[in-house]
N, C-alpha and C positions, 0 to 999 in steps of 0.2 A: 504494500500500500504506500509506504513512504517513498519507495523507489519511483513509483509512477508520478508522485507529486514532484519530486526533484527533477525527473526527466522533463516534465512540463515546464518547470521553472527554468531549467537550462535551455530548453527550446525557445522559450519566450525571450530570454536574455540574448541568445544568438540572433533572434529576429530583430531585436532592438539594436544590436550592434551592427547588423547588416544594413538596417535602415539608416543608421547614423552615417555609415561609410557611404552609402548611396547619396545621402543628402550632401555630404562634403564633396563628392564627385560632381554632382549636379550644380551646386552653388559655388564651386571653386572659381569659375570665371567671373561671377558676380562679385565675389569677395575681392578678387584681384583688381577689378575695374573701379568699384565704388567705395571700397573699404569695408572693414569688418562691421562697423557700427551700422552703416546703411543696409548691409546684407542681413544683419540681425533684425532690423526693423521690418524688412521685406518678409523674411521668414516668419516672424512673429505675427505680422499682419495677416499672412495667409493662414496661419494656425487659428487666429482669432476668428477669421471669416468662416473657416471650417467648423469651429465650435459653435458659432452663431447659427449656421445652417442646421447643424445637428440638434441644437436646442429647439429651434423652431419646429423641426419635424417631431421631436419628442413632445413638445407642448401641444401640437395638433393631435397627437395620438392620445394624450391624457386629457383631452378637452372635457369629457364628461365625468372624470373621476373625482372632482372636488365635491360633487353632490352626494357621493356615497357616504 
């Protein structure tokens, strides 16, 4: 049981690591051209936009649950 939990944890950490490396590769040219500060603003802005869209979808799905 514990082995399966640790295997899932290790798999998730490997996925996060690969996504981080992919992000560095994709945004490497942006960092070089505009600087690290501006690249961080662009990436965080994209993440905030994605979070906002996800929240809007979840809010629409929960529309009638406040009445329960």
